[in-house]
DOGUKE-663256 format. One record per residue: residue in three letters; residue number from 1; x, y, z of N, C-alpha, C, O, CB in turn. Coordinates in steps of 0.02 Angstrom, whole numbers. Glycine has a CB too. Example, Ala and Ser with C-alpha at 12.3 -4.5 7.8 and 13.67 -1.06 7.14 Angstrom:
DOGUKE-663256
LUMDREN   code   pos      n_u      n_v      n_w     ca_u     ca_v     ca_w      c_u      c_v      c_w      o_u      o_v      o_w     cb_u     cb_v     cb_w
LUMDREN    ALA     1      660     -284      390      615     -225      390      660     -165      390      712     -166      423      565     -224      452
LUMDREN    SER     2      642     -112      354      684      -53      357      645        2      394      670       57      402      704      -30      286
//
This chain:
DOGUKE-663256
LUMDREN   code   pos      n_u      n_v      n_w     ca_u     ca_v     ca_w      c_u      c_v      c_w      o_u      o_v      o_w     cb_u     cb_v     cb_w
LUMDREN    UNK     1     5510     4417     5783     5491     4467     5833     5482     4537     5803     5463     4583     5839     5543     4470     5888
LUMDREN    UNK     2     5495     4544     5738     5494     4610     5707     5447     4612     5647     5434     4561     5614     5563     4631     5686
LUMDREN    UNK     3     5423     4671     5633     5388     4686     5570     5435     4730     5530     5470     4772     5558     5317     4720     5583
LUMDREN    UNK     4     5435     4721     5464     5476     4762     5420     5432     4812     5383     5374     4797     5368     5516     4717     5369
LUMDREN    UNK     5     5460     4870     5368     5423     4923     5335     5465     4951     5277     5526     4956     5281     5405     4980     5385
LUMDREN    UNK     6     5430     4968     5224     5463     5000     5167     5420     5057     5142     5359     5048     5132     5477     4948     5110
LUMDREN    UNK     7     5450     5114     5132     5417     5172     5102     5443     5180     5031     5502     5194     5021     5429     5236     5144
LUMDREN    UNK     8     5398     5172     4983     5417     5182     4913     5425     5256     4899     5424     5297     4944     5365     5152     4866
LUMDREN    UNK     9     5435     5273     4835     5446     5343     4816     5385     5387     4835     5328     5369     4821     5460     5349     4741
LUMDREN    UNK    10     5398     5443     4866     5346     5490     4886     5291     5456     4926     5231     5469     4916     5316     5523     4824
LUMDREN    UNK    11     5310     5414     4972     5262     5377     5013     5280     5382     5086     5293     5331     5119     5258     5303     4991
LUMDREN    UNK    12     5281     5442     5111     5298     5453     5181     5367     5482     5187     5385     5529     5152     5293     5388     5221
LUMDREN    UNK    13     5405     5455     5232     5472     5480     5245     5522     5448     5198     5576     5427     5220     5491     5467     5319
LUMDREN    UNK    14     5505     5443     5135     5550     5411     5087     5606     5459     5068     5598     5520     5069     5511     5389     5025
LUMDREN    UNK    15     5662     5429     5050     5720     5468     5026     5730     5448     4953     5742     5389     4939     5785     5454     5070
LUMDREN    UNK    16     5727     5495     4907     5729     5478     4836     5796     5450     4812     5798     5418     4759     5713     5538     4795
LUMDREN    UNK    17     5849     5460     4850     5914     5437     4827     5935     5368     4852     5989     5344     4835     5966     5486     4846
LUMDREN    UNK    18     5893     5335     4893     5910     5268     4916     5847     5232     4940     5795     5263     4952     5962     5271     4973
LUMDREN    UNK    19     5853     5166     4946     5798     5125     4970     5822     5087     5031     5879     5065     5035     5772     5076     4914
LUMDREN    UNK    20     5778     5079     5079     5795     5039     5137     5732     5015     5172     5679     5045     5166     5839     5079     5186
LUMDREN    UNK    21     5740     4960     5207     5686     4934     5249     5700     4956     5320     5757     4967     5339     5680     4856     5243
LUMDREN    UNK    22     5647     4963     5358     5653     4978     5429     5618     4922     5466     5575     4888     5439     5621     5048     5447
LUMDREN    UNK    23     5638     4911     5528     5607     4859     5569     5584     4888     5635     5614     4935     5661     5656     4801     5581
LUMDREN    UNK    24     5530     4860     5661     5505     4880     5726     5473     4818     5759     5462     4768     5726     5453     4937     5719
LUMDREN    UNK    25     5461     4824     5822     5431     4768     5859     5362     4751     5831     5322     4795     5815     5426     4785     5933
LUMDREN    UNK    26     5348     4686     5826     5282     4663     5806     5232     4682     5860     5250     4689     5919     5281     4586     5792
LUMDREN    UNK    27     5169     4689     5840     5116     4701     5888     5104     4774     5904     5063     4790     5947     5131     4666     5950
LUMDREN    UNK    28     5138     4819     5869     5130     4891     5882     5086     4924     5828     5041     4963     5844     5199     4926     5884
LUMDREN    UNK    29     5099     4909     5765     5061     4938     5710     4994     4901     5705     4993     4840     5697     5101     4934     5641
LUMDREN    UNK    30     4938     4937     5709     4873     4904     5715     4855     4853     5661     4827     4801     5677     4821     4956     5714
LUMDREN    UNK    31     4872     4866     5598     4852     4817     5546     4887     4750     5557     4858     4698     5543     4868     4845     5476
LUMDREN    UNK    32     4949     4752     5580     4985     4689     5594     4962     4659     5660     4950     4599     5665     5061     4702     5596
LUMDREN    UNK    33     4954     4701     5711     4935     4677     5778     4866     4644     5777     4854     4596     5814     4935     4735     5827
LUMDREN    UNK    34     4820     4669     5736     4751     4644     5734     4737     4602     5672     4679     4590     5655     4702     4702     5738
LUMDREN    UNK    35     4789     4581     5638     4781     4547     5573     4735     4487     5578     4686     4482     5540     4849     4526     5547
LUMDREN    UNK    36     4748     4440     5622     4711     4378     5622     4638     4386     5643     4595     4347     5622     4744     4328     5668
LUMDREN    UNK    37     4623     4437     5683     4553     4446     5706     4513     4494     5663     4455     4481     5648     4553     4470     5777
LUMDREN    UNK    38     4543     4549     5643     4505     4602     5609     4511     4603     5533     4468     4631     5499     4527     4668     5635
LUMDREN    UNK    39     4564     4574     5506     4576     4582     5434     4580     4517     5396     4548     4509     5344     4639     4620     5423
LUMDREN    UNK    40     4619     4470     5420     4628     4406     5384     4562     4372     5366     4556     4344     5312     4670     4360     5425
LUMDREN    UNK    41     4511     4372     5411     4448     4339     5393     4412     4370     5333     4368     4339     5304     4402     4339     5452
LUMDREN    UNK    42     4430     4431     5316     4395     4467     5262     4432     4467     5195     4409     4497     5147     4383     4538     5284
LUMDREN    UNK    43     4488     4432     5192     4528     4432     5131     4490     4400     5073     4453     4351     5082     4593     4395     5142
LUMDREN    UNK    44     4501     4428     5014     4472     4400     4952     4531     4376     4910     4577     4414     4895     4428     4453     4913
LUMDREN    UNK    45     4529     4313     4890     4584     4284     4851     4583     4310     4780     4531     4309     4746     4580     4207     4852
LUMDREN    UNK    46     4641     4333     4757     4649     4355     4687     4677     4297     4647     4647     4275     4597     4695     4418     4682
LUMDREN    UNK    47     4734     4271     4667     4764     4210     4641     4811     4182     4693     4821     4213     4745     4801     4223     4573
LUMDREN    UNK    48     4839     4125     4680     4879     4090     4730     4926     4137     4768     4972     4166     4739     4919     4034     4697
LUMDREN    UNK    49     4915     4143     4833     4960     4182     4875     4946     4257     4878     4975     4291     4920     5028     4172     4852
LUMDREN    UNK    50     4903     4284     4834     4889     4356     4834     4816     4367     4849     4772     4337     4819     4908     4387     4765
LUMDREN    UNK    51     4804     4413     4897     4737     4427     4921     4724     4502     4922     4770     4542     4921     4726     4397     4991
LUMDREN    UNK    52     4660     4519     4923     4639     4588     4927     4600     4598     4992     4557     4557     5010     4595     4608     4865
LUMDREN    UNK    53     4615     4652     5027     4581     4668     5090     4533     4726     5078     4555     4783     5069     4633     4686     5147
LUMDREN    UNK    54     4467     4713     5078     4419     4765     5062     4398     4808     5122     4371     4863     5112     4359     4735     5032
LUMDREN    UNK    55     4410     4786     5184     4383     4822     5242     4437     4863     5278     4447     4856     5338     4352     4773     5291
LUMDREN    UNK    56     4470     4906     5241     4521     4950     5269     4510     5019     5238     4481     5023     5184     4594     4923     5255
LUMDREN    UNK    57     4532     5073     5270     4519     5139     5241     4546     5149     5171     4522     5192     5134     4548     5191     5286
LUMDREN    UNK    58     4597     5111     5153     4627     5115     5086     4638     5044     5061     4646     4998     5102     4694     5156     5087
LUMDREN    UNK    59     4639     5032     4995     4650     4965     4971     4718     4936     4992     4769     4970     4988     4644     4964     4895
LUMDREN    UNK    60     4716     4874     5015     4776     4838     5037     4776     4770     5004     4724     4737     4999     4778     4832     5116
LUMDREN    UNK    61     4835     4750     4981     4844     4683     4953     4891     4645     4999     4938     4674     5027     4872     4686     4879
LUMDREN    UNK    62     4879     4580     5007     4919     4539     5051     4950     4482     5012     4915     4444     4978     4877     4512     5111
LUMDREN    UNK    63     5015     4476     5016     5051     4421     4985     5074     4373     5039     5112     4391     5084     5112     4448     4943
LUMDREN    UNK    64     5049     4312     5036     5069     4260     5083     5129     4223     5053     5123     4192     5000     5010     4211     5098
LUMDREN    UNK    65     5184     4226     5086     5246     4195     5062     5261     4133     5103     5270     4137     5164     5305     4245     5066
LUMDREN    UNK    66     5263     4076     5070     5277     4013     5104     5348     3992     5087     5370     3999     5030     5226     3957     5084
LUMDREN    UNK    67     5383     3966     5136     5453     3947     5128     5463     3899     5069     5515     3902     5036     5479     3914     5191
LUMDREN    UNK    68     5415     3856     5054     5423     3806     5002     5399     3830     4933     5403     3792     4884     5385     3744     5021
LUMDREN    UNK    69     5374     3891     4929     5348     3917     4865     5383     3983     4849     5387     4027     4892     5270     3927     4868
LUMDREN    UNK    70     5408     3989     4788     5440     4051     4766     5386     4102     4749     5353     4096     4698     5487     4038     4705
LUMDREN    UNK    71     5377     4152     4792     5325     4202     4780     5352     4265     4746     5315     4312     4734     5293     4221     4846
LUMDREN    UNK    72     5416     4265     4731     5445     4323     4696     5408     4336     4630     5394     4394     4615     5520     4312     4682
LUMDREN    UNK    73     5392     4285     4590     5355     4300     4528     5287     4333     4541     5265     4374     4501     5344     4235     4489
LUMDREN    UNK    74     5253     4315     4596     5189     4346     4611     5198     4420     4626     5159     4462     4603     5155     4310     4670
LUMDREN    UNK    75     5250     4436     4666     5262     4506     4681     5281     4544     4618     5257     4600     4607     5318     4512     4734
LUMDREN    UNK    76     5324     4515     4577     5344     4548     4514     5283     4562     4470     5278     4615     4440     5395     4505     4476
LUMDREN    UNK    77     5238     4513     4465     5178     4522     4425     5135     4579     4452     5110     4620     4415     5137     4457     4422
LUMDREN    UNK    78     5127     4580     4519     5088     4634     4550     5121     4701     4536     5087     4749     4518     5081     4622     4626
LUMDREN    UNK    79     5187     4705     4546     5225     4766     4535     5216     4791     4463     5204     4850     4452     5300     4753     4550
LUMDREN    UNK    80     5222     4745     4415     5214     4764     4344     5143     4787     4329     5132     4833     4290     5234     4706     4299
LUMDREN    UNK    81     5095     4754     4360     5025     4773     4351     5014     4843     4380     4980     4885     4349     4977     4722     4385
LUMDREN    UNK    82     5042     4856     4438     5036     4923     4469     5069     4976     4425     5042     5030     4417     5068     4923     4539
LUMDREN    UNK    83     5127     4960     4396     5159     5006     4350     5114     5020     4290     5108     5077     4268     5226     4979     4327
LUMDREN    UNK    84     5083     4968     4264     5040     4975     4206     4979     5018     4222     4961     5062     4183     5019     4906     4180
LUMDREN    UNK    85     4947     5004     4278     4888     5043     4298     4906     5115     4311     4868     5161     4294     4855     5012     4361
LUMDREN    UNK    86     4965     5127     4340     4989     5195     4353     5020     5227     4291     5034     5287     4291     5039     5195     4410
LUMDREN    UNK    87     5030     5187     4239     5060     5210     4176     5128     5243     4189     5140     5301     4171     5013     5259     4140
LUMDREN    UNK    88     5172     5206     4221     5239     5231     4237     5291     5176     4227     5276     5117     4236     5241     5259     4309
LUMDREN    UNK    89     5351     5196     4210     5407     5149     4206     5446     5152     4271     5490     5110     4283     5453     5166     4145
LUMDREN    UNK    90     5431     5201     4312     5465     5209     4377     5435     5163     4428     5384     5130     4416     5461     5283     4401
LUMDREN    UNK    91     5466     5160     4487     5438     5120     4542     5371     5151     4561     5367     5211     4574     5486     5118     4603
LUMDREN    UNK    92     5318     5110     4563     5253     5138     4582     5252     5157     4656     5289     5130     4697     5197     5087     4567
LUMDREN    UNK    93     5209     5204     4672     5202     5226     4742     5170     5171     4783     5116     5146     4766     5161     5292     4746
LUMDREN    UNK    94     5203     5151     4837     5176     5100     4881     5214     5098     4947     5271     5120     4952     5179     5031     4847
LUMDREN    UNK    95     5180     5071     4996     5211     5055     5060     5206     4980     5069     5158     4949     5045     5177     5094     5121
LUMDREN    UNK    96     5255     4951     5102     5255     4880     5118     5261     4870     5193     5299     4906     5226     5311     4842     5080
LUMDREN    UNK    97     5225     4821     5218     5231     4801     5288     5234     4725     5287     5190     4692     5258     5170     4827     5333
LUMDREN    UNK    98     5285     4696     5318     5292     4623     5316     5310     4595     5384     5343     4628     5425     5344     4603     5266
LUMDREN    UNK    99     5289     4533     5396     5306     4500     5459     5302     4424     5451     5271     4399     5404     5260     4524     5516
LUMDREN    UNK   100     5333     4390     5497     5332     4318     5500     5267     4296     5535     5255     4314     5592     5395     4290     5538
LUMDREN    UNK   101     5226     4257     5499     5164     4233     5529     5175     4166     5565     5146     4155     5619     5109     4224     5475
LUMDREN    UNK   102     5215     4124     5536     5233     4060     5566     5303     4043     5543     5332     4080     5503     5182     4003     5545
LUMDREN    UNK   103     5333     3990     5568     5401     3974     5547     5409     3966     5471     5464     3975     5445     5423     3911     5581
LUMDREN    UNK   104     5355     3948     5436     5361     3938     5364     5323     3991     5322     5322     3986     5261     5334     3870     5346
LUMDREN    UNK   105     5293     4040     5354     5251     4086     5317     5261     4158     5338     5264     4174     5398     5177     4068     5325
LUMDREN    UNK   106     5267     4201     5288     5271     4273     5299     5213     4307     5262     5186     4280     5213     5340     4302     5275
LUMDREN    UNK   107     5196     4365     5287     5144     4405     5254     5176     4471     5235     5211     4503     5275     5081     4416     5300
LUMDREN    UNK   108     5164     4492     5173     5186     4558     5151     5124     4596     5128     5090     4575     5081     5240     4553     5093
LUMDREN    UNK   109     5110     4651     5161     5055     4694     5140     5082     4744     5090     5134     4776     5101     5022     4731     5200
LUMDREN    UNK   110     5048     4751     5034     5065     4798     4981     5010     4850     4981     4952     4835     4968     5074     4763     4910
LUMDREN    UNK   111     5029     4912     4995     4979     4966     5001     4995     5019     4948     5036     5063     4959     4980     4996     5074
LUMDREN    UNK   112     4961     5014     4891     4972     5064     4837     4950     5133     4859     4903     5141     4898     4935     5043     4773
LUMDREN    UNK   113     4985     5183     4834     4971     5252     4853     4953     5294     4792     4974     5280     4736     5032     5283     4888
LUMDREN    UNK   114     4913     5347     4805     4895     5394     4752     4931     5460     4760     4940     5498     4712     4820     5405     4751
LUMDREN    UNK   115     4952     5475     4822     4985     5539     4833     5031     5535     4894     5022     5493     4938     4934     5596     4841
LUMDREN    UNK   116     5078     5580     4895     5129     5582     4948     5100     5607     5014     5107     5574     5066     5187     5627     4927
LUMDREN    UNK   117     5068     5664     5012     5043     5695     5074     4970     5716     5066     4948     5733     5011     5087     5757     5092
LUMDREN    UNK   118     4933     5714     5121     4863     5735     5118     4858     5811     5113     4906     5847     5127     4825     5710     5180
LUMDREN    UNK   119     4800     5834     5094     4790     5907     5086     4802     5945     5151     4824     6003     5149     4719     5920     5062
LUMDREN    UNK   120     4787     5915     5209     4797     5951     5272     4870     5971     5283     4884     6018     5320     4772     5908     5331
LUMDREN    UNK   121     4916     5935     5253     4987     5951     5260     5001     6021     5232     5045     6056     5256     5030     5897     5224
LUMDREN    UNK   122     4964     6040     5181     4975     6104     5147     4922     6156     5165     4920     6210     5135     4975     6094     5071
LUMDREN    UNK   123     4879     6141     5214     4826     6187     5234     4850     6252     5264     4910     6260     5276     4780     6153     5282
LUMDREN    UNK   124     4803     6297     5276     4822     6360     5308     4839     6347     5381     4834     6291     5404     4764     6413     5302
LUMDREN    UNK   125     4859     6399     5417     4884     6391     5486     4837     6352     5532     4860     6309     5570     4896     6458     5516
LUMDREN    UNK   126     4772     6366     5529     4725     6332     5573     4713     6259     5554     4705     6216     5597     4659     6369     5573
LUMDREN    UNK   127     4712     6246     5489     4695     6180     5465     4755     6136     5451     4748     6075     5442     4653     6185     5403
LUMDREN    UNK   128     4814     6164     5448     4874     6126     5430     4892     6075     5485     4891     6090     5544     4932     6173     5418
LUMDREN    UNK   129     4908     6015     5462     4932     5962     5506     4993     5930     5472     4988     5910     5414     4876     5908     5522
LUMDREN    UNK   130     5048     5926     5507     5109     5898     5478     5108     5822     5484     5143     5793     5525     5171     5928     5513
LUMDREN    UNK   131     5068     5791     5441     5063     5719     5438     5081     5698     5367     5047     5717     5319     4991     5693     5459
LUMDREN    UNK   132     5133     5659     5361     5156     5634     5297     5160     5558     5302     5213     5530     5317     5226     5665     5276
LUMDREN    UNK   133     5104     5523     5288     5100     5452     5303     5152     5409     5267     5161     5413     5207     5033     5428     5286
LUMDREN    UNK   134     5185     5368     5307     5230     5316     5282     5198     5249     5298     5139     5245     5314     5301     5323     5313
LUMDREN    UNK   135     5238     5196     5294     5212     5128     5304     5180     5119     5373     5127     5089     5379     5268     5077     5295
LUMDREN    UNK   136     5212     5145     5425     5184     5137     5492     5117     5173     5498     5071     5148     5528     5234     5164     5545
LUMDREN    UNK   137     5113     5232     5468     5051     5272     5471     4995     5236     5433     4940     5230     5459     5063     5342     5441
LUMDREN    UNK   138     5009     5213     5372     4956     5180     5334     4938     5113     5366     4885     5085     5350     4977     5170     5261
LUMDREN    UNK   139     4981     5088     5410     4965     5029     5448     4922     5044     5509     4905     4999     5547     5028     4995     5471
LUMDREN    UNK   140     4903     5107     5518     4857     5126     5571     4887     5161     5631     4850     5177     5678     4823     5067     5594
LUMDREN    UNK   141     4951     5174     5631     4984     5210     5686     5008     5276     5658     5066     5283     5638     5043     5168     5717
LUMDREN    UNK   142     4964     5326     5657     4982     5391     5629     5028     5429     5676     5015     5435     5736     4920     5432     5614
LUMDREN    UNK   143     5082     5453     5647     5133     5489     5685     5125     5564     5673     5120     5586     5616     5205     5466     5665
LUMDREN    UNK   144     5123     5602     5727     5122     5675     5721     5188     5702     5748     5219     5671     5791     5061     5706     5759
LUMDREN    UNK   145     5208     5759     5723     5272     5786     5746     5264     5838     5800     5314     5862     5828     5309     5816     5688
LUMDREN    UNK   146     5202     5856     5816     5193     5904     5870     5129     5888     5909     5084     5853     5885     5190     5976     5842
LUMDREN    UNK   147     5127     5914     5969     5072     5900     6015     5005     5927     5988     4953     5896     5997     5086     5931     6084
LUMDREN    UNK   148     5007     5985     5955     4945     6015     5930     4912     5969     5879     4851     5958     5881     4960     6084     5898
LUMDREN    UNK   149     4952     5942     5832     4923     5897     5782     4897     5833     5814     4845     5808     5795     4976     5880     5728
LUMDREN    UNK   150     4934     5808     5863     4912     5748     5900     4844     5760     5932     4799     5718     5927     4964     5728     5953
LUMDREN    UNK   151     4836     5817     5965     4773     5832     5999     4715     5844     5951     4658     5833     5970     4783     5893     6043
LUMDREN    UNK   152     4729     5867     5891     4676     5881     5842     4658     5821     5799     4607     5821     5766     4697     5938     5797
LUMDREN    UNK   153     4700     5769     5800     4688     5711     5757     4632     5667     5787     4639     5641     5842     4753     5670     5749
LUMDREN    UNK   154     4579     5660     5750     4523     5618     5771     4524     5554     5729     4559     5549     5679     4454     5656     5763
LUMDREN    UNK   155     4485     5506     5749     4479     5444     5711     4452     5459     5641     4475     5430     5592     4433     5393     5748
LUMDREN    UNK   156     4404     5503     5637     4375     5522     5572     4428     5555     5527     4432     5538     5468     4315     5570     5581
LUMDREN    UNK   157     4468     5600     5554     4520     5634     5516     4573     5584     5494     4596     5587     5437     4551     5691     5557
LUMDREN    UNK   158     4593     5539     5538     4643     5488     5521     4618     5445     5463     4655     5431     5416     4660     5444     5583
LUMDREN    UNK   159     4556     5423     5468     4525     5382     5415     4525     5420     5349     4543     5393     5297     4453     5362     5434
LUMDREN    UNK   160     4506     5483     5352     4504     5526     5292     4574     5534     5261     4581     5532     5200     4475     5594     5310
LUMDREN    UNK   161     4624     5543     5302     4693     5551     5278     4715     5487     5242     4745     5490     5188     4741     5568     5336
LUMDREN    UNK   162     4701     5429     5272     4721     5366     5241     4685     5356     5175     4715     5334     5126     4707     5308     5289
LUMDREN    UNK   163     4621     5371     5173     4584     5365     5110     4613     5411     5057     4618     5392     4998     4509     5381     5121
LUMDREN    UNK   164     4631     5470     5076     4656     5519     5028     4723     5499     4997     4733     5509     4937     4663     5586     5062
LUMDREN    UNK   165     4768     5471     5036     4834     5453     5009     4835     5384     4976     4882     5368     4939     4886     5456     5064
LUMDREN    UNK   166     4784     5343     4990     4780     5277     4959     4749     5282     4890     4725     5334     4869     4740     5229     5002
LUMDREN    UNK   167     4750     5226     4854     4717     5225     4789     4642     5215     4801     4620     5198     4856     4746     5168     4744
LUMDREN    UNK   168     4604     5227     4750     4531     5218     4754     4513     5144     4747     4553     5103     4724     4496     5260     4699
LUMDREN    UNK   169     4452     5128     4767     4427     5060     4758     4423     5043     4683     4435     4986     4663     4357     5051     4791
LUMDREN    UNK   170     4407     5092     4642     4403     5081     4570     4472     5062     4542     4477     5017     4501     4377     5144     4534
LUMDREN    UNK   171     4524     5096     4565     4592     5079     4542     4612     5011     4568     4647     4973     4533     4642     5132     4565
LUMDREN    UNK   172     4592     4994     4629     4607     4928     4656     4576     4874     4612     4607     4822     4599     4582     4922     4728
LUMDREN    UNK   173     4514     4886     4590     4481     4838     4546     4518     4831     4479     4520     4777     4450     4408     4858     4533
LUMDREN    UNK   174     4546     4886     4454     4586     4883     4393     4648     4840     4403     4667     4802     4358     4608     4954     4371
LUMDREN    UNK   175     4678     4845     4461     4737     4804     4477     4717     4730     4480     4751     4687     4453     4769     4826     4544
LUMDREN    UNK   176     4661     4717     4514     4637     4648     4520     4622     4619     4452     4602     4561     4446     4573     4645     4564
//
C-alpha cells in the first residue's frame, strides 16, 4: 500500500549526517501512479532487470526486483557505474522511488541527479522560488513551501526544474 522514497546526498531534503527511507501512500506521486499506462510501455531494456525510461523530463532508470532473483548485484553495478561516470568515491547524487508491483515483484526507480537545487532557488526576489526537489518532487509532485511559489509554478517551469536537476541524456547514455 506504500511507495518508498530515498533522497541521496544533496538531492532534496537530504540530511548529510544520516540516511533514511520515507514512505507514503501509493497512487499519489505521478510517476508511480501512472507507471503502467504512461511510462512502463516506453522502457528500454539495458540488461536483465534494469531498464531506461526515455520519456520523462529527466533520465530515469528502473530496476525490476523479483522475489526469486537477487537483484542486489544489479543495483551495485549501477551504483558503481554512476560513481565512475560522476568520478567520485562518495555516494552519487540520486533519488529512489520504490513500490510493490505484484506479490513477487517490486520496482525501484533510480533517478540520478546533477545538482541539488535549481537556479530559481537562488534567484532574485521576483524570480526566486523555494523549490528543492527531492524524490517526491522528481516523481512529479513538486512541493512548494509558500502560496506564492505554488501560484507561479507552471507545467513548463516544473518540467524545466526537473530537467535542470537531473542528469543529461548524454550522461545517461554514458551510464548505459
